[in-house]
C-alpha positions in Angstrom: 136.7 -99.9 164.6 134.7 -97.2 162.8 131.2 -96.5 164.1 128.3 -95.2 162.2 125.8 -92.9 163.6 122.2 -93.6 163.8 120.1 -94.2 160.3 118.6 -90.9 159.6 115.0 -91.4 160.4 112.8 -91.0 156.8 111.0 -87.9 156.6 107.1 -88.4 158.1 104.3 -89.1 155.3 102.9 -86.2 153.5 100.1 -85.8 152.0 99.7 -88.5 149.0 99.9 -86.6 146.1 96.7 -86.9 143.7 97.3 -88.4 140.6 97.2 -86.0 137.7 94.5 -85.7 136.0 93.5 -87.1 132.8 93.5 -84.3 129.9 90.3 -83.1 128.5 92.1 -83.5 124.9 94.1 -85.7 123.8 97.8 -85.3 122.3 97.4 -87.4 119.6 95.1 -88.6 117.3 96.1 -91.4 114.6 92.8 -94.0 114.4 94.1 -94.7 110.4 97.2 -96.0 112.3 96.9 -99.5 112.6 99.3 -100.0 115.6 98.3 -96.8 117.3 94.6 -98.1 117.0 95.5 -101.6 118.5 97.3 -99.9 121.1 95.5 -96.8 122.4 93.1 -95.3 120.0 90.1 -98.4 119.8 89.8 -98.1 123.7 89.4 -94.2 123.7 87.0 -94.2 121.2 85.1 -97.1 122.5 84.7 -95.2 125.9 83.3 -91.6 123.7 81.6 -93.6 121.6 79.1 -95.0 124.3 79.3 -91.7 126.0 77.9 -89.8 123.2 75.4 -92.9 122.3 74.5 -91.8 126.2 74.3 -88.0 125.7 72.7 -87.9 122.5 69.9 -90.5 123.5 69.2 -87.7 126.1 69.1 -85.0 123.2 66.7 -86.9 120.9 64.1 -88.0 123.8 64.0 -84.3 124.8 63.7 -83.2 120.7 60.6 -85.9 120.3 58.9 -84.6 123.3 56.3 -83.2 122.1 55.3 -86.3 119.5 54.0 -88.0 123.3 52.9 -85.0 125.2 50.4 -83.9 122.2 48.2 -87.0 123.1 47.9 -85.6 126.4 46.6 -82.9 125.2 42.8 -83.3 125.5 39.9 -81.3 124.5 40.4 -79.0 127.9 43.2 -77.7 125.9 41.0 -76.6 123.3 43.7 -77.8 120.4 42.8 -79.5 117.0 44.5 -82.2 114.8 46.0 -79.1 112.9 47.3 -77.6 115.8 48.9 -80.5 117.3 50.5 -81.3 114.0 52.1 -77.9 114.0 53.5 -78.2 117.9 55.7 -81.9 116.8 56.4 -79.6 113.8 57.9 -76.6 115.4 60.6 -78.8 117.6 61.4 -80.6 114.0 62.1 -77.4 112.0 64.5 -75.8 115.0 66.2 -78.6 115.7 66.7 -78.8 112.2 68.5 -75.1 111.8 70.5 -75.6 114.7 72.7 -78.8 113.2 74.6 -76.5 111.1 76.0 -74.4 114.2 76.3 -77.9 116.6 78.6 -79.3 113.9 80.5 -76.4 113.7 80.6 -76.2 117.5 82.8 -79.4 117.8 85.8 -78.5 116.0 85.9 -75.0 117.5 84.9 -75.7 121.4 85.9 -79.8 121.3 84.0 -82.6 120.9 83.8 -83.5 125.2 83.3 -79.5 125.9 80.4 -78.9 123.3 78.9 -82.0 124.6 78.8 -80.9 128.1 77.3 -78.0 126.5 74.4 -78.9 124.7 73.8 -81.6 127.3 73.4 -78.9 130.5 70.9 -76.5 127.1 68.3 -79.8 127.3 67.5 -78.7 131.2 66.2 -75.4 129.6 63.3 -76.8 127.6 62.5 -79.7 129.8 62.2 -77.2 133.3 60.3 -75.1 131.4 57.5 -77.0 130.0 57.5 -78.7 133.2 56.2 -75.3 134.3 53.8 -74.4 131.6 51.7 -77.3 130.8 48.6 -76.7 132.1 44.8 -76.6 131.3 44.4 -73.3 130.5 48.1 -72.9 129.3 48.0 -70.5 125.7 48.7 -71.9 122.5 51.5 -69.3 121.9 53.2 -70.4 125.3 52.9 -74.0 124.1 54.6 -73.0 120.9 57.4 -71.4 122.4 57.6 -74.2 124.8 57.9 -76.8 121.6 60.5 -74.4 119.6 62.9 -74.4 122.5 62.6 -78.5 122.6 64.4 -77.9 119.2 68.1 -78.0 121.3 67.4 -81.3 121.3 68.0 -82.2 117.6 71.1 -80.1 117.5 72.8 -82.8 119.9 72.3 -85.5 117.0 74.8 -83.4 114.5 77.8 -82.5 116.7 77.6 -86.4 118.4 77.8 -87.7 115.2 80.7 -84.7 113.7 82.5 -85.7 117.2 82.4 -90.0 116.5 83.4 -89.8 112.8 86.9 -88.1 113.7 87.2 -91.1 116.0 87.2 -94.2 114.1 89.1 -95.9 110.9 87.8 -95.4 107.5 86.6 -99.1 107.8 84.7 -99.0 111.0 83.0 -95.7 110.2 79.8 -97.0 109.3 79.6 -99.5 112.2 80.6 -96.8 114.6 78.2 -93.9 113.1 75.3 -96.2 112.6 75.6 -97.8 116.7 76.0 -93.8 117.6 73.2 -92.5 115.5 70.8 -95.7 116.6 71.7 -95.4 119.9 70.4 -91.8 119.6 67.6 -92.1 117.7 66.3 -94.8 120.3 66.1 -91.6 122.8 62.5 -91.1 120.5 60.6 -94.9 121.6 62.1 -94.3 124.9 60.3 -90.9 125.7 57.5 -92.4 124.2 57.2 -95.3 126.2 58.1 -93.2 129.3 54.9 -91.5 128.3 53.1 -94.7 127.6 54.1 -95.4 131.4 52.7 -91.9 132.5 49.4 -92.6 130.9 48.4 -95.9 131.6 49.1 -94.9 135.5 48.7 -91.7 136.2 46.5 -90.7 133.2 45.9 -88.3 130.9 45.8 -85.1 133.6 49.3 -85.8 134.3 51.8 -84.3 131.3 54.5 -82.7 133.7 55.6 -86.2 134.8 57.5 -86.5 131.7 59.6 -84.0 131.9 59.8 -84.5 135.5 61.3 -87.5 135.1 64.0 -86.5 132.1 65.7 -83.7 134.5 67.9 -85.7 136.7 68.8 -88.1 133.6 70.1 -84.9 131.6 72.3 -83.7 135.2 73.8 -87.5 135.1 74.7 -87.6 131.5 76.3 -83.9 131.9 78.4 -85.4 134.9 79.4 -88.0 133.0 80.4 -86.3 129.9 82.1 -84.1 131.7 84.7 -86.5 133.6 85.2 -89.5 131.0 84.9 -87.9 127.4 88.2 -86.5 125.5 88.7 -83.5 122.4 90.1 -84.8 119.5 93.2 -82.6 118.5 91.2 -80.5 115.2 91.8 -77.4 112.9 88.8 -75.0 113.5 87.9 -74.8 109.7 84.2 -76.1 109.7 83.1 -72.5 108.1 85.8 -73.1 105.4 84.9 -76.5 105.0 81.4 -75.8 104.7 81.6 -73.3 102.3 83.9 -75.3 100.1 81.5 -78.1 99.8 78.7 -76.1 99.5 80.3 -76.0 95.4 80.3 -79.9 95.7 76.8 -81.4 93.7 77.5 -84.3 95.7 76.8 -82.7 98.8 73.2 -81.3 97.8 72.9 -85.3 96.4 73.8 -86.4 99.6 71.4 -84.4 101.7 69.1 -84.9 99.7 69.0 -88.5 100.3 69.0 -87.9 103.7 66.2 -86.3 103.7 64.1 -89.1 102.2 65.5 -91.3 105.2 66.2 -89.7 108.3 63.2 -87.0 107.3 61.2 -90.2 106.8 62.6 -91.5 110.5 62.1 -88.4 112.7 58.7 -87.2 110.9 56.7 -90.7 111.0 58.1 -90.6 114.6 56.9 -87.4 115.4 53.4 -87.4 113.7 52.6 -91.1 113.9 50.6 -90.9 117.0 48.6 -88.3 115.6 48.1 -89.7 112.2 46.9 -92.7 113.9 44.4 -90.9 116.4 42.6 -89.3 113.1 42.7 -92.3 110.7 41.8 -95.0 113.3 39.9 -92.7 115.8 36.9 -96.0 116.1 39.5 -98.5 116.9 42.2 -96.0 118.7 39.6 -94.3 121.2 42.4 -93.3 123.8 45.3 -91.8 124.5 47.0 -95.1 125.8 45.8 -97.5 122.9 47.5 -94.9 120.1 50.8 -94.2 122.2 51.0 -98.6 122.7 51.5 -98.5 118.8 53.1 -94.8 118.6 56.5 -96.4 120.6 56.6 -99.3 118.2 57.9 -97.4 115.1 60.6 -95.6 116.1 61.6 -98.5 118.1 62.4 -100.6 115.1 63.8 -97.9 112.9 66.3 -96.8 115.6 67.3 -100.9 116.1 67.7 -101.0 112.5 70.5 -98.2 111.7 73.5 -100.0 113.0 72.4 -102.7 110.4 72.3 -100.4 107.9 75.8 -98.9 108.6 77.4 -101.8 108.8 76.0 -103.4 105.5 76.8 -100.6 103.4 80.1 -101.4 105.2 80.8 -104.7 103.6 77.8 -104.1 100.4 78.3 -100.4 99.8 76.6 -97.6 100.9 74.8 -97.1 97.5 74.2 -100.3 96.7 72.3 -100.7 100.7 70.4 -97.0 100.1 69.4 -97.6 96.6 67.2 -101.2 98.0 66.3 -99.0 100.7 64.8 -96.4 98.6 63.3 -99.0 96.3 61.7 -101.2 98.9 60.2 -97.9 100.8 58.4 -97.2 97.6 56.7 -99.9 97.9 56.2 -100.3 101.6 54.1 -96.5 100.9 51.8 -98.2 98.4 50.9 -100.4 100.8 50.4 -97.9 103.4 47.8 -96.1 100.9 46.1 -98.9 99.5 45.6 -100.2 103.3 44.6 -96.5 104.3 42.0 -96.0 101.3 40.6 -99.5 102.1 40.9 -99.2 106.3 42.8 -101.9 106.9 44.0 -101.3 110.0 46.6 -104.7 110.1 48.0 -103.9 106.6 48.5 -100.1 107.9 50.5 -100.9 110.6 52.6 -103.5 109.2 53.4 -101.5 106.1 54.2 -98.6 108.3 56.2 -101.0 110.5 58.2 -102.0 108.0 58.7 -98.1 106.2 60.3 -97.4 110.1 62.8 -100.1 109.6 63.4 -99.2 106.0 63.9 -95.3 106.7 66.7 -96.7 109.7 68.6 -99.2 107.3 69.1 -96.4 105.1 69.9 -93.7 107.7 72.9 -95.8 108.5 73.6 -96.7 104.7 73.5 -92.9 103.8 75.7 -91.6 106.4 78.3 -94.2 105.8 78.2 -93.4 102.0 79.6 -89.5 103.2 82.8 -90.4 104.5 83.1 -93.1 101.9 82.5 -90.7 99.4 85.2 -88.0 100.5 88.2 -90.4 101.0 87.0 -91.5 96.8 87.3 -87.9 96.2 90.0 -87.8 98.0 91.8 -90.5 96.5 91.0 -89.2 92.6 92.4 -85.7 93.2 95.7 -87.4 94.6 95.8 -89.2 91.6 94.8 -86.3 89.5 96.9 -83.4 90.2 99.6 -85.3 92.8 98.9 -84.0 96.0 100.1 -85.3 99.0 97.7 -88.2 99.8 98.3 -87.2 103.8 96.9 -83.7 103.5 94.0 -84.9 100.6 93.0 -87.1 103.5 93.0 -84.8 106.0 90.4 -82.5 103.2 88.5 -85.3 102.9 88.2 -85.4 106.6 87.0 -82.1 107.1 84.6 -82.0 104.0 83.2 -85.6 105.7 82.7 -83.6 108.7 81.0 -80.6 107.3 78.8 -82.7 105.0 77.4 -84.5 108.0 76.5 -81.4 109.6 74.6 -79.7 106.4 73.2 -83.7 105.7 71.8 -83.6 108.6 70.1 -80.4 108.9 68.6 -81.2 105.9 67.5 -84.0 106.6 66.0 -83.2 110.0 64.1 -80.7 108.2 62.6 -83.2 105.9 60.9 -83.7 109.7 59.0 -80.3 109.2 57.9 -81.5 105.5 56.8 -85.0 106.8 54.8 -83.3 109.6 53.3 -80.3 107.2 52.0 -82.5 104.4 50.0 -84.7 106.8 48.4 -81.7 108.3 47.3 -80.1 105.2 46.2 -84.0 104.3 44.2 -84.1 107.0 43.1 -80.6 107.0 41.4 -81.0 103.0 40.7 -84.9 102.9 40.5 -85.9 106.6 43.3 -88.2 105.7 46.7 -88.7 105.0 46.5 -89.7 101.3 47.6 -87.0 99.4 50.7 -87.0 102.1 51.2 -90.7 100.9 51.3 -90.2 97.5 53.6 -87.5 98.2 56.3 -89.5 100.4 55.4 -92.6 97.3 56.8 -90.0 94.4 59.9 -88.4 96.5 61.0 -92.3 97.4 60.6 -93.0 93.1 62.9 -89.4 92.7 66.0 -91.1 95.4 65.9 -94.0 94.0 66.5 -92.7 90.4 69.2 -90.4 91.7 71.0 -93.0 93.9 71.2 -95.1 90.7 72.0 -92.1 88.5 75.0 -90.5 90.3 76.3 -93.8 92.6 75.4 -96.8 90.6 75.0 -96.3 86.6 78.2 -97.6 84.8 80.3 -94.6 83.5 83.3 -93.5 83.6 83.2 -90.8 86.1 81.5 -92.8 88.6 83.7 -92.5 91.8 83.8 -96.4 93.3 83.7 -97.4 96.8 80.6 -94.8 97.9 
């Protein structure tokens, strides 16, 4: 009988092979394909959305840090109210200017890659102000520190451009609203941290504020590097930006966003100083002012996702028109309260204005992708172009407009602070600024109706 030899022993176990690393760039991305979205897309998009919210939130906190730091600048710093308004306007201006290159960077380097780089850049202004902020520091040094903080303002544009590519058209309003609203919450968050420092350590310890944020920046950078994805895109931000500048809708939408986001960020930076200057007898300590300062940005940030969701359901133009009309009413109430010196009415009307600006932020940004999709459908019907190519063009143009409108809208924050500065310099109150805001909101209301809602055979439907 044939026998078999002993079985060959298995080879000794070697080191376990590591699991393949998750690719940093997705191999395919088709959010408009329902099967792909249900199988893969929704999960990946949600993960990137929440990480985007986290990193953008920290960026907003660093950008708006000076809205809190000016409350620490007591008489020992030798800075008057006009000088403080300048310190809050400078980071707003720099952040506005950076939004265009930050938007282009998403297409050039990838959303995940640029999120990591932009998060690392936040370490520079945070560490700088932690080193230099003390009595005796020169005003020019403070201006430089405020200007460098503008890098936090650029994060919003790149984050929104990135998330716009992750979601299908039917969900863009909600997704962009959540992304922006979560980021906007960085404003009241840093103000709340500043309030806690004022209430516990006191106004003599402003350096604690940036020191708290340094480890948070490092943590969010690591998480973004490990868990975010790049969407495969073409690097055509420059051509797309040049193309949309020839479209009148680009400038209309930018003006509308100037009215909504410009109001939100401008009031967020200036509100504490306005209260301090206009009601200094009732609000005679930085803690009292800080307690009220945090309320407006918090309400506006929480309202933004509702603006996007309502725009998805009712139409962005309708929600935007109603918002601007209500903002005009709210500003008229603020002007009345200022002239009659009614602090309760003043605070209530300003809180309503913050909420309305947040709703308008969500609805106007929802209008951008809807506008370019409507233009793509119209173009495909008119010249017989391929629908898929028209949709791709619409995506590129919408992303470019998100960056451009974001930059112009952020510059509105500069105008708000300049308006308050001049009004308090000349009349020692904000009445002239409130009149200017009222007139602008009425213009935006008329523009929204005329371009997007007035019955006309040339009107684009679905905006």
